C-alpha positions in Angstrom: -14.1 -112.4 -162.2 -16.7 -110.4 -160.1 -16.6 -110.7 -156.3 -18.9 -113.4 -154.8 -21.2 -110.7 -153.4 -21.7 -109.3 -156.9 -22.2 -112.8 -158.4 -24.9 -113.4 -155.9 -26.8 -110.6 -157.6 -25.7 -111.0 -161.2 -25.5 -114.8 -161.4 -25.4 -116.0 -165.1 -27.7 -119.0 -164.6 -31.1 -118.9 -166.2 -33.5 -121.8 -165.7 -34.6 -123.6 -168.9 -37.9 -122.6 -170.5 -40.9 -124.9 -170.6 -41.5 -125.7 -167.0 -45.2 -126.5 -166.4 -47.1 -127.4 -163.2 -50.7 -127.5 -162.0 -50.2 -124.2 -160.0 -48.9 -121.0 -161.7 -45.5 -119.7 -160.7 -45.2 -117.0 -158.1 -43.4 -113.9 -159.4 -42.3 -111.2 -156.9 -41.1 -107.9 -158.3 -41.0 -104.2 -157.8 -38.4 -103.6 -160.5 -38.9 -105.3 -163.9 -35.8 -105.8 -166.0 -35.8 -104.6 -169.7 -33.5 -106.0 -172.4 -32.7 -102.5 -173.7 -33.8 -98.9 -173.8 -36.0 -99.5 -176.8 -37.9 -102.3 -175.0 -38.3 -100.0 -172.0 -39.8 -97.2 -174.0 -42.0 -99.5 -176.1 -43.9 -101.1 -173.2 -47.1 -99.5 -172.0 -48.2 -100.2 -168.4 -51.9 -100.0 -169.5 -51.6 -103.1 -171.6 -50.8 -106.6 -170.6 -48.5 -107.4 -173.6 -45.5 -106.9 -171.3 -44.3 -106.0 -167.8 -43.2 -102.5 -166.7 -43.3 -102.4 -162.9 -44.5 -104.5 -160.0 -47.5 -102.4 -159.2 -48.7 -102.7 -162.8 -48.6 -106.5 -162.7 -46.6 -109.7 -162.9 -47.4 -113.1 -164.5 -48.9 -114.1 -161.1 -51.3 -111.2 -160.8 -52.1 -111.2 -164.5 -53.2 -114.8 -164.2 -55.4 -114.1 -161.1 -57.0 -111.1 -162.8 -57.9 -113.2 -165.9 -59.5 -115.9 -163.7 -61.5 -113.5 -161.6 -62.7 -111.7 -164.7 -63.9 -115.1 -166.1 -65.6 -116.0 -162.8 -67.6 -112.7 -162.8 -68.4 -113.0 -166.5 -66.4 -109.8 -167.3 -63.5 -108.8 -169.5 -61.1 -106.8 -167.4 -60.1 -107.2 -163.7 -58.1 -104.9 -161.4 -56.8 -106.2 -158.1 -56.7 -104.1 -154.9 -55.7 -104.7 -151.3 -59.2 -105.2 -149.9 -62.9 -105.2 -150.8 -63.2 -101.7 -149.4 -60.3 -100.5 -151.5 -62.3 -101.8 -154.6 -65.2 -99.6 -153.5 -63.0 -96.6 -152.9 -61.2 -97.1 -156.3 -64.6 -97.0 -158.1 -65.8 -93.9 -156.1 -62.6 -92.0 -156.8 -62.6 -92.8 -160.5 -66.2 -91.9 -161.2 -67.0 -89.1 -158.7 -65.9 -85.4 -158.5 -66.8 -82.4 -156.4 -70.5 -81.6 -156.9 -71.5 -85.1 -157.8 -73.8 -87.4 -155.8 -73.7 -91.2 -155.2 -76.6 -93.3 -154.1 -76.3 -96.2 -151.7 -78.8 -98.8 -150.5 -79.9 -98.4 -146.9 -78.5 -101.9 -146.1 -75.1 -101.1 -147.7 -71.9 -102.5 -146.4 -71.1 -100.3 -143.4 -67.6 -99.1 -144.3 -68.9 -98.1 -147.8 -71.4 -95.8 -146.0 -68.7 -94.5 -143.7 -66.5 -93.6 -146.7 -69.4 -91.6 -148.2 -70.0 -89.8 -144.9 -66.4 -88.8 -144.4 -63.9 -88.8 -147.3 -66.4 -88.3 -150.1 -68.2 -85.6 -148.1 -64.8 -83.8 -147.5 -64.2 -83.9 -151.3 -67.5 -82.2 -152.0 -69.4 -85.4 -153.0 -72.8 -85.9 -151.5 -74.7 -89.1 -151.0 -78.3 -90.4 -150.4 -79.6 -93.7 -149.1 -82.4 -95.4 -151.0 -84.8 -98.2 -150.1 -83.0 -101.5 -151.1 -86.3 -103.1 -152.0 -88.0 -100.2 -153.9 -87.0 -99.3 -157.5 -89.4 -96.4 -157.4 -87.5 -94.9 -154.4 -84.3 -95.1 -156.4 -85.9 -93.5 -159.4 -87.1 -90.6 -157.3 -83.7 -89.9 -155.9 -81.7 -89.9 -159.1 -80.9 -86.3 -160.3 -78.6 -84.7 -162.7 -76.0 -84.7 -160.0 -76.1 -88.5 -159.6 -73.1 -90.1 -161.2 -73.0 -93.5 -159.5 -75.4 -95.9 -157.9 -74.2 -98.7 -155.6 -76.1 -102.0 -155.6 -75.8 -104.7 -153.0 -77.9 -107.8 -153.1 -78.6 -109.0 -150.5 -77.6 -106.7 -147.7 -74.6 -108.2 -146.0 -76.2 -108.1 -142.5 -80.0 -107.9 -142.9 -80.1 -110.0 -146.0 -82.9 -108.3 -147.9 -82.7 -109.5 -151.6 -83.7 -106.5 -153.7 -84.8 -106.4 -157.4 -81.3 -106.1 -158.8 -82.3 -106.1 -162.5 -84.9 -103.4 -161.9 -82.4 -101.2 -160.1 -79.9 -101.6 -162.9 -82.5 -100.9 -165.6 -83.4 -97.7 -163.8 -79.8 -96.6 -163.8 -79.4 -97.4 -167.4 -82.5 -95.5 -168.4 -81.3 -92.5 -166.4 -77.8 -92.7 -167.8 -76.1 -93.3 -164.4 -73.3 -95.9 -163.9 -74.1 -98.6 -161.4 -71.6 -100.7 -159.5 -72.5 -104.0 -157.8 -70.9 -105.4 -154.6 -71.1 -109.1 -155.5 -69.2 -110.4 -152.5 -72.2 -112.5 -151.4 -72.7 -114.0 -154.8 -69.0 -114.7 -155.3 -69.5 -114.9 -159.1 -71.4 -118.1 -158.6 -75.0 -117.4 -157.4 -75.7 -115.0 -160.3 -74.0 -112.9 -163.0 -73.9 -109.3 -162.1 -73.3 -108.1 -165.6 -76.2 -110.0 -167.1 -78.3 -108.4 -164.4 -77.3 -105.0 -165.7 -74.3 -103.8 -163.6 -71.6 -101.8 -165.2 -69.0 -102.7 -162.6 -68.8 -105.7 -160.3 -66.6 -105.6 -157.2 -65.9 -108.3 -154.8 -64.0 -108.8 -151.5 -61.8 -111.7 -152.6 -61.0 -111.9 -148.9 -64.1 -114.0 -148.4 -65.2 -116.9 -150.6 -62.5 -116.8 -153.2 -59.8 -117.0 -150.5 -61.7 -119.4 -148.3 -59.0 -119.4 -145.7 -59.7 -116.2 -143.7 -56.0 -115.4 -144.0 -55.6 -112.7 -146.7 -57.2 -109.4 -147.7 -57.8 -108.6 -151.4 -60.5 -107.1 -153.6 -61.4 -107.1 -157.3 -63.0 -104.6 -159.8 -64.3 -106.3 -162.9 -65.7 -104.6 -166.0 -66.7 -105.4 -169.6 -66.3 -102.0 -171.1 -62.8 -101.0 -172.3 -63.1 -97.3 -171.6 -64.6 -97.7 -168.2 -61.8 -100.2 -167.3 -59.2 -97.7 -168.3 -60.7 -95.0 -166.2 -60.7 -97.2 -163.2 -57.1 -98.4 -164.0 -55.8 -94.8 -164.1 -57.1 -94.2 -160.6 -55.6 -97.5 -159.5 -52.2 -96.5 -160.9 -52.3 -93.0 -159.3 -53.3 -94.4 -155.9 -50.4 -96.9 -156.0 -52.5 -99.9 -155.0 -51.0 -103.3 -155.4 -51.3 -106.9 -154.0 -48.6 -109.2 -152.8 -47.5 -112.1 -154.9 -48.0 -114.6 -152.1 -51.5 -113.4 -151.5 -52.2 -113.8 -155.2 -50.7 -117.3 -154.9 -53.2 -118.2 -152.1 -56.1 -117.0 -154.2 -55.0 -119.0 -157.3 -54.6 -122.1 -155.1 -58.1 -121.6 -153.5 -60.1 -120.8 -156.7 -60.4 -124.5 -157.9 -62.3 -125.4 -154.7 -64.4 -122.2 -154.6 -67.6 -123.8 -156.1 -67.3 -126.9 -153.8 -66.9 -124.7 -150.7 -69.6 -122.3 -151.6 -72.1 -125.1 -152.2 -71.3 -126.9 -149.0 -71.5 -123.8 -146.9 -74.8 -122.9 -148.6 -76.2 -126.4 -147.9 -75.2 -126.3 -144.2 -76.5 -122.7 -143.8 -79.9 -123.6 -145.2 -80.2 -126.6 -142.9 -79.3 -124.5 -139.8 -81.6 -121.6 -140.9 -84.6 -123.9 -141.3 -83.9 -125.4 -137.9 -83.8 -122.0 -136.3 -87.1 -121.1 -137.9 -88.7 -123.5 -135.5 -87.1 -122.1 -132.4 -89.4 -120.1 -130.1 -86.5 -117.6 -129.3 -86.4 -116.4 -132.9 -89.1 -114.2 -134.6 -87.5 -114.3 -138.1 -84.7 -116.0 -140.0 -83.3 -113.8 -142.7 -82.0 -116.0 -145.6 -82.8 -115.2 -149.2 -83.4 -118.8 -150.2 -86.1 -119.3 -147.5 -89.7 -118.4 -148.1 -90.8 -115.5 -146.0 -87.4 -113.8 -146.0 -87.5 -110.3 -147.6 -86.9 -110.6 -151.3 -87.1 -114.3 -151.5 -89.0 -114.0 -154.8 -86.2 -111.8 -156.2 -83.6 -114.4 -155.2 -85.6 -117.2 -156.7 -85.9 -115.3 -160.0 -82.3 -114.1 -160.2 -80.6 -117.3 -158.9 -82.9 -119.8 -160.6 -80.2 -121.2 -162.9 -77.9 -122.4 -160.1 -80.2 -122.2 -157.1 -77.3 -121.0 -154.9 -77.1 -118.8 -151.9 -74.1 -118.0 -149.7 -73.5 -119.6 -146.3 -74.7 -116.5 -144.6 -77.9 -115.7 -142.7 -79.2 -113.7 -139.8 -81.8 -114.2 -137.1 -83.9 -111.7 -135.2 -84.5 -112.6 -131.6 -87.9 -112.1 -129.9 -87.7 -108.7 -128.3 -88.4 -110.1 -124.9 -84.7 -111.2 -125.0 -82.5 -108.2 -124.1 -79.4 -107.2 -125.9 -77.3 -108.4 -122.9 -79.0 -111.8 -123.1 -78.3 -112.1 -126.8 -74.7 -111.2 -126.1 -74.6 -114.0 -123.6 -75.9 -116.4 -126.2 -73.1 -115.3 -128.6 -70.5 -115.7 -125.8 -71.7 -119.1 -125.0 -71.1 -120.5 -128.5 -68.1 -122.7 -128.7 -67.6 -123.6 -132.4 -69.0 -120.3 -133.7 -66.3 -117.7 -133.1 -66.9 -114.0 -132.6 -65.5 -112.3 -135.7 -66.2 -110.2 -138.8 -66.1 -111.3 -142.4 -67.3 -114.6 -143.9 -66.4 -117.4 -146.3 -63.7 -119.0 -144.2 -63.5 -122.6 -142.8 -64.5 -121.4 -139.3 -68.1 -120.5 -138.5 -68.6 -116.9 -137.2 -71.2 -115.0 -135.2 -71.8 -111.2 -134.7 -74.6 -109.4 -132.9 -75.6 -106.1 -134.5 -77.5 -103.0 -133.4 -79.4 -102.5 -136.6 -81.4 -99.4 -135.7 -78.1 -97.5 -135.4 -77.1 -98.7 -138.9 -80.2 -97.8 -140.8 -82.0 -94.6 -141.8 -84.8 -93.8 -139.5 -86.3 -91.6 -142.2 -86.6 -94.5 -144.7 -87.9 -96.8 -142.0 -86.7 -99.9 -143.9 -86.0 -101.9 -140.7 -89.1 -102.9 -138.8 -87.9 -105.4 -136.2 -87.4 -104.5 -132.5 -85.4 -107.6 -131.4 -81.7 -108.0 -131.6 -80.2 -109.3 -134.9 -77.4 -111.9 -135.0 -75.6 -112.8 -138.2 -74.0 -116.2 -138.8 -71.3 -117.1 -141.3 -71.3 -120.9 -141.8 -67.9 -122.5 -142.2 -66.9 -126.1 -143.0 -67.6 -127.8 -139.7 -70.1 -130.7 -139.6 -73.6 -129.2 -139.7 -74.8 -131.4 -136.8 -72.0 -130.1 -134.6 -72.9 -126.5 -135.4 -76.6 -127.2 -134.6 -75.6 -128.7 -131.2 -73.5 -125.7 -130.5 -76.5 -123.4 -131.2 -78.8 -125.4 -129.1 -76.6 -125.4 -126.1 -76.0 -121.6 -126.4 -79.7 -121.0 -126.6 -79.9 -122.3 -123.0 -78.5 -118.9 -122.0 -81.8 -117.4 -122.9 -84.1 -119.8 -121.0 -83.9 -118.0 -117.6 -85.5 -115.0 -119.3 -88.5 -117.1 -120.2 -89.5 -117.9 -116.6 -91.2 -121.0 -117.9 -93.5 -119.0 -120.2 -94.3 -119.9 -123.8 -93.4 -117.8 -126.8 -95.8 -115.2 -127.8 -95.5 -116.4 -131.4 -98.5 -118.4 -132.7 
């Protein structure tokens, strides 16, 4: 008989087959056990017909990949440790020294930083294009352009660009286009039907819903493109934890309910803020007057959805310090990055430092503040905003707003 310490590792008991439950099982593994050498040699990590090593997938991650692919309307899904890792994986798979990538001027900040640092160091150049002007994108595409990033709307300034026109331009010029669909979460619109070749998402946000994990996804419909991305994924050694995958699988059934409720609450608050004298513009794609509202209406007509995310621009008579005081005074809204969780968040931004002065796509002079609406009662959030706006009143000196 083996010693007890050995039996603890090589115990003969095997649970009976056929167990079924509402939630998928959680499988944790680096090493995968093979029945024999022939089985080991027969398995191919590129296929999902079997298991080879933890980084290449387990029943838990395979299940999550299949569900995210379905959500996005794609065929293949690759999981990575964050949304930014998804962007990096796409860049590394499709770009080489001498190539160029085009980014919208309102692109997710870390994506731009990646282009300015690592990609530049690898001999890959980038250009910014006007996120509302397909003609500007057309002018910037050259024979060196191998990838165009699309982001609709911008995650801070919320302009909703003509996504289908951008994608059609890329297709006509033979350039791959990748869409960051974190805002849409696979619910507001279908990125592939709009023309994207690759759709990435920060699962950290709406799919997770709990503000407690980091994960990203890369979804494709094309087999060859998926394999190219998967080879880079393998060589980089990216993987996700089984417990994080479990959290995503548990959260996905309530995704649509949470997204709709946060959308409803955000629209109610955004409309209320439109009437405030401290605010010169509310940036929310579903509201008339917001940049690209017509594009949102056309693209999202089927479901009529928008994320629980919007920004406001304060009247320039309110200084940056006063706007900071407004943010500090909020009680229910917490200062923090990201979105899609149960707690409402607020962040003030210095937009001129984030945008291209040459393109001139940002016209406002006042300070921008972005809100992510959580799952609190809308009335309580409105009361919180109203009391925090009191911090701006001393600056008014009893005067009326200059707005008509």
